[in-house]
BAZA-202881 format. One record per residue: residue number from 1; z, y negated, x of N, C-alpha, C, CB in turn. Coordinates in steps of 0.02 Angstrom, whole numbers, plus 50000, padded with zeros to 5 digits. Glycine has a CB too. Layout:
NUM,Z,Y,X,Z,Y,X,Z,Y,X,Z,Y,X
...
! end
This chain:
1,49996,50060,50043,49999,50002,50003,49998,49939,50044,50058,50004,49961
2,49955,49887,50031,49950,49835,50070,50002,49786,50029,49872,49810,50080
3,50051,49754,50067,50103,49708,50031,50068,49643,50022,50174,49698,50073
4,50062,49626,49951,50037,49561,49925,50085,49508,49920,50009,49568,49861
5,50153,49527,49910,50201,49475,49901,50271,49506,49919,50199,49446,49826
6,50317,49462,49945,50385,49488,49956,50432,49438,49942,50396,49513,50023
7,50487,49458,49909,50542,49414,49892,50609,49450,49894,50531,49383,49825
8,50662,49405,49907,50731,49443,49901,50750,49463,49829,50790,49397,49930
9,50778,49523,49830,50803,49547,49761,50874,49524,49749,50800,49627,49754
10,50885,49496,49698,50961,49471,49686,51008,49524,49690,50973,49438,49615
11,50990,49588,49675,51040,49641,49678,51041,49670,49747,51024,49696,49627
12,51006,49643,49796,51006,49664,49861,50943,49696,49887,51058,49706,49869
13,50921,49694,49946,50858,49717,49973,50803,49670,49964,50840,49780,49944
14,50745,49686,49985,50686,49645,49981,50638,49683,49936,50656,49628,50053
15,50613,49647,49890,50557,49680,49844,50490,49657,49876,50560,49654,49759
16,50444,49705,49875,50382,49697,49898,50331,49724,49839,50376,49735,49967
17,50272,49689,49838,50223,49709,49778,50157,49720,49812,50214,49650,49715
18,50125,49774,49776,50061,49786,49793,50029,49841,49749,50060,49802,49864
19,49967,49863,49763,49935,49924,49731,49935,49982,49774,49866,49912,49711
20,49973,50039,49747,49979,50096,49785,49912,50134,49790,50031,50137,49757
21,49892,50149,49848,49828,50187,49866,49842,50257,49882,49792,50155,49925
22,49904,50280,49886,49919,50344,49891,49974,50360,49842,49937,50360,49959
23,50018,50402,49856,50069,50409,49806,50090,50488,49797,50041,50377,49739
24,50133,50498,49760,50183,50459,49723,50235,50431,49778,50219,50505,49665
25,50269,50380,49758,50325,50349,49797,50383,50361,49750,50314,50269,49817
26,50445,50395,49784,50504,50405,49742,50559,50368,49769,50524,50476,49735
27,50607,50350,49725,50672,50319,49747,50703,50358,49805,50724,50316,49688
28,50726,50326,49861,50754,50367,49912,50704,50389,49962,50786,50423,49883
29,50636,50383,49954,50591,50395,50005,50596,50357,50067,50530,50387,49980
30,50578,50379,50128,50574,50333,50184,50504,50319,50191,50603,50361,50249
31,50486,50252,50202,50419,50230,50210,50418,50198,50279,50397,50182,50152
32,50358,50179,50310,50345,50145,50364,50301,50083,50350,50317,50190,50411
33,50320,50029,50378,50290,49975,50387,50248,49966,50447,50332,49932,50383
34,50185,49957,50437,50137,49954,50503,50095,49894,50491,50087,50023,50514
35,50063,49870,50548,50014,49816,50542,50041,49753,50574,49997,49804,50469
36,49997,49699,50579,50017,49643,50604,49988,49588,50557,49999,49638,50676
37,50025,49525,50556,49993,49465,50519,49964,49413,50565,50046,49428,50474
38,49925,49372,50545,49890,49317,50575,49940,49260,50569,49819,49301,50540
39,49939,49220,50622,49973,49158,50617,49930,49094,50612,50015,49153,50674
40,49951,49052,50563,49917,48989,50547,49910,48950,50608,49953,48949,50496
41,49852,48918,50624,49845,48874,50677,49871,48800,50663,49774,48872,50695
42,49879,48786,50599,49897,48723,50576,49979,48715,50567,49859,48712,50509
43,50017,48737,50607,50093,48731,50604,50116,48681,50657,50130,48803,50616
44,50182,48658,50642,50213,48607,50692,50235,48653,50748,50280,48561,50660
45,50253,48628,50803,50276,48674,50861,50336,48714,50843,50294,48634,50926
46,50386,48684,50809,50439,48723,50788,50423,48783,50748,50482,48683,50753
47,50378,48773,50701,50353,48822,50660,50306,48877,50700,50317,48786,50605
48,50272,48854,50749,50233,48894,50792,50286,48941,50834,50186,48845,50840
49,50333,48916,50856,50388,48956,50895,50411,49010,50848,50453,48909,50918
50,50429,48990,50788,50464,49046,50746,50407,49088,50717,50513,49015,50682
51,50343,49069,50717,50289,49114,50700,50280,49164,50756,50224,49074,50688
52,50281,49135,50817,50273,49181,50876,50324,49235,50877,50277,49142,50943
53,50384,49215,50868,50443,49270,50861,50423,49321,50809,50517,49236,50836
54,50405,49295,50755,50384,49335,50696,50322,49391,50710,50361,49282,50640
55,50278,49352,50749,50218,49393,50771,50236,49446,50818,50166,49350,50805
56,50285,49434,50867,50306,49482,50911,50346,49538,50873,50346,49448,50965
57,50384,49511,50822,50410,49573,50779,50368,49617,50747,50448,49555,50729
58,50309,49578,50720,50258,49616,50687,50218,49662,50731,50214,49571,50653
59,50213,49642,50797,50179,49685,50840,50222,49744,50857,50158,49649,50899
60,50280,49739,50856,50325,49808,50865,50321,49844,50804,50405,49795,50882
61,50305,49818,50743,50294,49858,50678,50226,49886,50686,50300,49814,50608
62,50178,49857,50717,50114,49885,50731,50110,49940,50775,50073,49838,50754
63,50149,49942,50831,50150,49994,50874,50191,50054,50860,50169,49971,50930
64,50250,50040,50826,50296,50087,50815,50312,50104,50742,50350,50067,50847
65,50299,50058,50697,50314,50064,50627,50385,50045,50627,50301,50135,50596
66,50402,50030,50564,50475,50015,50542,50491,50057,50485,50486,49941,50522
67,50542,50099,50498,50563,50142,50440,50600,50100,50389,50609,50201,50462
68,50591,50109,50323,50623,50072,50272,50637,50128,50220,50578,50011,50244
69,50686,50111,50175,50697,50158,50121,50689,50129,50053,50763,50187,50126
70,50659,50167,50006,50647,50142,49941,50712,50146,49906,50591,50181,49905
71,50745,50080,49890,50803,50076,49852,50795,50090,49773,50829,50011,49864
72,50742,50058,49753,50724,50062,49676,50660,50028,49663,50780,50028,49629
73,50641,50024,49602,50579,49992,49577,50601,49937,49525,50528,50048,49543
74,50562,49885,49531,50571,49831,49482,50530,49846,49425,50554,49764,49509
75,50560,49813,49374,50515,49824,49302,50449,49787,49308,50555,49793,49230
76,50395,49820,49295,50327,49803,49287,50292,49819,49229,50295,49828,49334
77,50265,49785,49189,50221,49810,49132,50262,49849,49082,50163,49855,49159
78,50327,49831,49074,50365,49869,49022,50402,49933,49049,50317,49890,48965
79,50384,49952,49113,50423,50006,49140,50494,49984,49164,50385,50038,49197
80,50542,50029,49156,50615,50002,49171,50637,50068,49216,50670,49987,49093
81,50666,50042,49276,50701,50092,49308,50670,50158,49320,50756,50100,49274
82,50605,50153,49333,50564,50215,49349,50590,50246,49413,50486,50199,49356
83,50586,50308,49421,50606,50344,49484,50547,50351,49530,50636,50415,49469
84,50487,50352,49502,50424,50361,49535,50370,50309,49520,50399,50426,49518
85,50334,50288,49578,50275,50247,49560,50215,50290,49584,50277,50171,49596
86,50161,50285,49546,50106,50335,49559,50048,50301,49586,50085,50373,49496
87,49995,50336,49615,49933,50310,49637,49898,50265,49598,49892,50357,49649
88,49873,50216,49620,49835,50163,49587,49876,50117,49539,49779,50194,49548
89,49940,50121,49536,49990,50082,49509,50006,50021,49540,50043,50116,49504
90,50011,49958,49504,50041,49904,49538,50120,49916,49545,50025,49837,49500
91,50145,49908,49595,50215,49922,49603,50253,49866,49634,50223,49980,49643
92,50317,49856,49620,50365,49808,49647,50428,49858,49673,50388,49750,49586
93,50426,49866,49735,50470,49913,49765,50522,49874,49811,50427,49966,49806
94,50586,49890,49797,50646,49857,49826,50656,49905,49887,50716,49852,49773
95,50658,49874,49946,50669,49915,50010,50730,49893,50049,50607,49909,50057
96,50759,49949,50081,50819,49929,50120,50800,49944,50198,50888,49972,50094
97,50833,49917,50241,50825,49931,50317,50765,49892,50347,50814,50010,50331
98,50758,49832,50313,50709,49783,50344,50738,49748,50399,50683,49732,50295
99,50706,49739,50455,50730,49696,50513,50723,49623,50494,50688,49710,50579
100,50768,49579,50518,50768,49515,50503,50706,49476,50535,50831,49488,50524
101,50678,49429,50499,50624,49387,50526,50550,49420,50523,50643,49370,50598
102,50546,49479,50492,50483,49516,50492,50447,49484,50432,50494,49599,50486
103,50382,49464,50443,50339,49432,50394,50304,49496,50364,50285,49375,50427
104,50315,49505,50298,50299,49567,50267,50223,49558,50234,50357,49585,50211
105,50207,49500,50208,50147,49493,50172,50084,49520,50222,50139,49414,50148
106,50038,49567,50203,49988,49588,50245,49997,49650,50281,49977,49541,50287
107,50063,49668,50284,50082,49734,50318,50069,49788,50270,50157,49736,50340
108,50061,49846,50298,50045,49905,50257,50113,49946,50253,49982,49949,50291
109,50119,49977,50190,50180,50019,50183,50149,50091,50166,50234,49991,50122
110,50168,50138,50212,50138,50201,50212,50196,50255,50215,50087,50208,50271
111,50182,50317,50193,50231,50374,50196,50212,50417,50257,50230,50419,50130
112,50167,50397,50291,50149,50441,50359,50174,50402,50418,50065,50455,50372
113,50221,50423,50452,50244,50391,50518,50190,50380,50563,50293,50433,50555
114,50197,50319,50599,50145,50305,50658,50137,50355,50711,50162,50244,50695
115,50078,50375,50722,50060,50427,50767,50057,50497,50741,50104,50427,50821
116,50073,50500,50673,50075,50578,50639,50008,50582,50611,50136,50594,50574
117,49993,50642,50601,49925,50658,50566,49932,50653,50496,49897,50727,50581
118,49895,50617,50452,49896,50618,50379,49894,50678,50350,49847,50584,50353
! end
């Protein structure tokens, strides 16, 4: 799943949204964040320094992946407290275990650990 949006969940964790290309994803599953994000060229120097740190964090995610746990799913389109999100569904997944400062939008969320055969 490519992460389209990310925001803090008031109940704890971070919610990410996107369309599942694989699946299913279940509550309690361990998933991996992989990939890097581009940095805007039109930022102030303070923003660029912060973005450079974030880019370094994301480079780490690209090489090694970041393991995260599915805490729960947010309600979308009338679904409440589902235990499973299925292929081709738009999902809002609350994750635990995210490192601070990681820019999530644009990263991929996958069930296959980096370096493993799918």
